[in-house]
C-alpha positions as CSV (number, residue, x, y, z in Angstrom):
1,M,0.2,0.0,0.0
2,A,1.4,3.5,-0.7
3,K,2.0,5.4,2.3
4,T,-0.7,8.2,1.3
5,K,-3.3,5.6,1.5
6,L,-1.5,4.2,4.9
7,R,-1.5,7.6,6.6
8,A,-5.3,8.1,5.3
9,L,-6.0,4.9,7.1
10,V,-4.0,5.6,10.3
11,S,-6.0,8.9,10.5
12,A,-9.3,7.5,10.0
13,L,-8.6,4.8,12.8
14,V,-7.2,7.3,15.3
15,A,-10.4,9.5,14.5
16,S,-12.8,6.3,15.2
17,P,-15.0,6.7,18.3
18,Q,-14.2,3.1,19.3
19,M,-10.2,4.0,19.1
20,Q,-11.0,7.6,21.1
21,D,-13.0,5.4,23.5
22,L,-9.7,3.8,24.7
23,W,-9.0,7.1,26.5
24,Q,-11.5,6.1,29.1
25,I,-10.1,3.0,29.7
26,K,-6.5,2.8,32.1
27,D,-3.7,0.5,33.0
28,R,-2.0,1.3,36.2
29,G,-3.0,5.1,35.8
30,V,-2.1,5.2,31.7
31,P,-4.8,5.5,29.1
32,V,-4.9,2.3,26.7
33,F,-4.7,5.0,23.9
34,V,-1.7,6.6,25.2
35,H,-0.1,2.7,25.4
36,T,-1.7,2.1,21.7
37,V,0.2,5.3,20.5
38,D,3.6,4.7,22.3
39,V,3.3,1.2,21.1
40,T,2.7,2.3,17.1
41,L,5.4,4.8,17.7
42,L,8.2,2.4,19.4
43,C,7.5,-0.1,16.5
44,L,8.0,2.6,13.7
45,D,10.8,3.8,15.2
46,R,12.6,0.0,15.5
47,F,11.3,-0.4,11.7
48,P,14.3,0.6,9.7
49,E,16.6,-1.7,12.2
50,W,14.2,-4.8,11.5
51,Q,13.7,-4.1,7.9
52,E,17.9,-4.7,7.7
53,K,17.1,-8.1,8.9
54,F,14.0,-8.6,7.4
55,P,13.9,-6.8,4.0
56,Y,10.6,-7.9,3.5
57,L,8.8,-6.4,6.5
58,G,5.4,-5.3,6.2
59,L,5.0,-1.5,7.3
60,D,1.4,-1.6,6.6
61,A,0.7,-4.6,9.4
62,I,3.0,-3.3,11.8
63,T,1.2,0.3,11.7
64,I,-2.4,-0.9,11.9
65,G,-1.8,-4.1,13.9
66,S,0.2,-2.1,16.5
67,L,-3.1,0.3,16.3
68,L,-5.6,-2.2,17.2
69,H,-3.9,-4.5,19.2
70,D,-5.5,-3.6,22.6
71,L,-8.9,-2.5,21.2
72,S,-10.7,-5.2,23.0
73,K,-9.6,-3.7,26.3
74,L,-12.8,-1.4,25.9
75,S,-15.2,-4.3,25.5
76,T,-13.5,-6.6,28.3
77,R,-13.9,-3.7,30.7
78,Q,-17.5,-2.7,29.5
79,G,-20.1,-5.4,31.4
80,R,-17.8,-8.6,30.8
81,A,-16.7,-10.6,33.6
82,I,-13.0,-11.4,32.0
83,S,-9.9,-9.3,31.3
84,H,-8.1,-8.7,28.2
85,S,-4.9,-10.9,29.6
86,Y,-7.4,-13.7,30.1
87,L,-8.9,-13.4,27.0
88,M,-5.8,-13.3,25.0
89,S,-5.0,-16.4,27.0
90,T,-7.9,-18.2,25.8
91,S,-10.0,-16.8,23.2
92,P,-7.9,-14.7,21.0
93,A,-10.0,-14.8,18.3
94,E,-12.6,-12.7,19.9
95,A,-10.2,-9.8,20.3
96,V,-9.1,-10.3,16.4
97,C,-12.8,-10.1,15.4
98,E,-13.4,-7.1,17.6
99,A,-10.5,-5.4,16.0
100,M,-10.7,-6.4,12.4
101,N,-14.8,-5.2,12.4
102,L,-13.6,-1.7,13.2
103,L,-10.7,-2.4,10.2
104,R,-13.5,-3.4,7.9
105,E,-15.5,-0.3,9.0
106,V,-12.7,2.2,8.5
107,Q,-11.4,0.7,4.7
108,F,-15.2,1.2,3.9
109,T,-15.2,4.8,5.0
110,A,-12.0,5.8,3.7
111,A,-12.6,3.8,0.5
112,I,-9.2,1.8,1.0
113,S,-8.9,-1.6,0.8
114,L,-5.8,-3.9,2.1
115,A,-5.1,-6.9,0.2
116,P,-5.9,-10.4,1.8
117,E,-2.1,-11.1,2.6
118,E,-2.4,-7.6,4.9
119,L,-5.2,-8.6,6.7
120,D,-3.8,-12.2,7.3
121,H,-0.5,-10.6,8.9
122,I,-2.6,-7.8,10.8
123,W,-4.7,-10.7,12.2
124,H,-1.8,-12.6,13.2
125,I,-0.2,-9.5,15.0
126,I,-3.4,-9.0,17.3
127,A,-4.0,-12.3,18.0
128,S,-0.2,-13.1,19.3
129,H,1.0,-9.7,20.7
130,H,1.0,-11.1,24.3
131,G,3.4,-13.8,23.1
132,R,4.5,-16.7,25.8
133,W,1.3,-15.1,28.1
134,G,-1.2,-15.3,25.0
135,K,-2.2,-18.8,23.6
136,V,-0.8,-17.6,20.0
137,P,2.9,-17.1,19.7
138,P,4.1,-14.6,17.3
139,S,5.4,-16.6,13.9
140,T,6.4,-13.7,11.8
141,P,8.5,-10.9,12.1
142,E,5.8,-8.4,11.9
143,A,4.2,-9.8,14.9
144,L,7.2,-10.4,17.1
145,L,8.0,-6.6,16.7
146,V,4.7,-5.7,18.1
147,H,4.5,-7.9,20.7
148,E,8.1,-6.8,21.9
149,M,7.4,-3.2,21.6
150,D,4.3,-4.1,23.4
151,Y,6.0,-5.4,26.4
152,Y,8.6,-2.8,26.4
153,S,5.9,-0.2,26.5
154,A,4.0,-2.3,29.3
155,T,7.0,-2.7,31.6
156,H,8.8,0.6,31.4
157,H,6.0,3.6,30.2
158,R,2.9,2.0,31.7
159,C,3.3,4.4,35.2
160,S,0.8,7.1,36.3
161,P,1.8,10.7,35.8
162,V,0.4,12.0,39.2
163,D,3.0,12.7,41.5
164,A,3.1,14.3,45.0
165,N,2.8,17.7,43.5
166,D,-0.6,17.1,42.3
167,A,-1.8,16.1,45.6
168,L,0.1,18.4,48.1
169,P,-2.1,21.4,47.0
170,L,-5.4,19.5,47.8
171,L,-4.1,18.3,50.9
172,D,-3.0,21.4,51.8
173,Q,-6.8,22.5,51.3
174,G,-7.9,20.2,53.8
175,H,-8.6,17.2,51.7
176,K,-8.4,13.4,52.8
177,C,-6.6,11.4,50.8
178,A,-9.3,9.4,49.6
179,T,-10.3,12.5,48.2
180,V,-7.5,13.8,46.8
181,A,-7.5,10.6,44.8
182,A,-10.7,11.3,43.7
183,R,-10.0,14.5,42.1
184,L,-7.0,13.1,40.6
185,G,-8.6,10.2,39.0
186,V,-6.5,7.5,40.5
187,G,-6.3,5.0,43.4
188,T,-5.9,6.1,47.1
189,S,-3.0,3.7,47.0
190,L,-1.4,5.3,44.3
191,V,-1.3,8.6,46.0
192,R,0.0,7.0,49.2
193,T,2.8,5.5,47.2
194,R,3.6,8.9,45.2
195,L,3.8,10.9,49.0
196,S,5.7,8.1,50.4
197,E,8.3,8.5,47.5
198,A,8.6,12.0,48.2
199,C,9.1,11.8,51.4
200,R,11.9,9.6,51.0
201,A,13.0,12.0,48.4
202,E,13.1,14.8,50.8
203,R,14.3,13.0,53.6
204,V,11.3,13.6,55.9
205,R,9.2,11.8,57.8
206,D,5.2,12.3,57.2
207,W,3.0,14.3,54.7
208,G,2.6,16.8,56.9
209,E,6.4,18.0,56.4
210,L,6.0,17.6,52.5
211,V,3.2,20.2,52.8
212,R,5.3,22.5,54.7
213,I,8.0,22.5,52.1
214,W,5.6,22.6,49.4
215,R,4.4,25.8,50.8
216,G,7.5,27.3,51.0
217,R,9.6,26.1,47.9
218,G,6.2,25.6,45.6
219,Y,7.2,22.0,44.9
220,V,8.9,18.8,46.3
221,L,11.3,16.3,44.9
222,T,8.8,13.6,43.9
223,G,11.1,10.4,43.8
224,S,14.3,8.7,42.8
225,P,15.6,10.2,39.6
226,E,14.5,7.1,37.9
227,R,10.9,7.6,39.5
228,M,10.7,11.1,37.9
229,E,12.5,10.2,34.6
230,Q,9.6,7.8,34.0
231,I,6.8,10.0,35.2
232,E,8.0,12.9,32.8
233,Q,8.3,10.3,29.9
234,V,4.8,9.2,30.4
235,R,3.5,12.8,30.6
236,N,5.7,13.7,27.1
237,L,3.7,10.1,26.0
238,M,0.3,12.0,27.1
239,K,1.2,14.7,25.0
240,L,2.1,13.2,22.0
241,A,-1.3,10.9,22.0
242,S,-3.4,13.8,22.4
243,E,-1.9,15.4,19.1
244,A,-2.4,11.9,17.4
245,P,-2.6,10.8,14.6
246,K,0.1,13.7,13.4
247,P,3.3,11.9,15.8
248,I,2.2,8.6,14.1
249,L,2.1,10.5,10.7
250,D,5.6,12.3,11.2
251,A,7.0,8.8,12.3
252,L,5.8,7.3,9.1
253,T,7.2,10.4,6.8
254,R,10.7,9.6,8.5
255,I,10.9,5.9,7.5
256,P,12.7,5.4,3.9
257,T,10.4,5.1,0.8
258,R,11.3,1.9,-0.1
259,A,9.5,0.4,3.0
260,S,6.1,1.3,1.8
């Protein structure tokens, strides 16, 4: 498929209500839509390197497959008694069918048709993206790349971007921890964890001392350098995702023409 058609298909997929609804579903405080964009960008960043090893690596399948790989998280969180992980380990065909139904709709809307072999690649990418934790192992370079980038994103970039500096102004107003958590859209345990991390970073004993530091300085150290860097990465990803599809289209532009 020409890159112009791939770009149009990506734009239509990202704009679809089903994809946008992934903003409402969170894993460890990170919207699934953000994780999806992250996996796609990681795949596109690694694509030239992988293409050196696999000259016929399918750009279309990788791009579309990475965008659709977690679509079923929406339905499994809305009234179903099973998790996405359970679905991928028992009935991955259900997740694939859900994603392919959306892809079919978008192809019709955008007046773009994918070749049967490309659809097969996408089918396998979605079915196998959980790797050894799923029922279907990756058996193509395209599927292996998406699986590896999905795993990397989940283990390195899935971290709530909320830190102690978000919580302290609310605590200073007299709100309880549970209310602070509700205001920030996260769990109470996460707020407590972030405050404890800040206490260690500032070398103080309790949240009251943190509040006093925050009042005087306007901020507190929020954790170890590694934690602070991780949170900053996630915040940057949130911004990139809010600008989608532009970051994905830009990444496609940077890939050499021979990949199209």
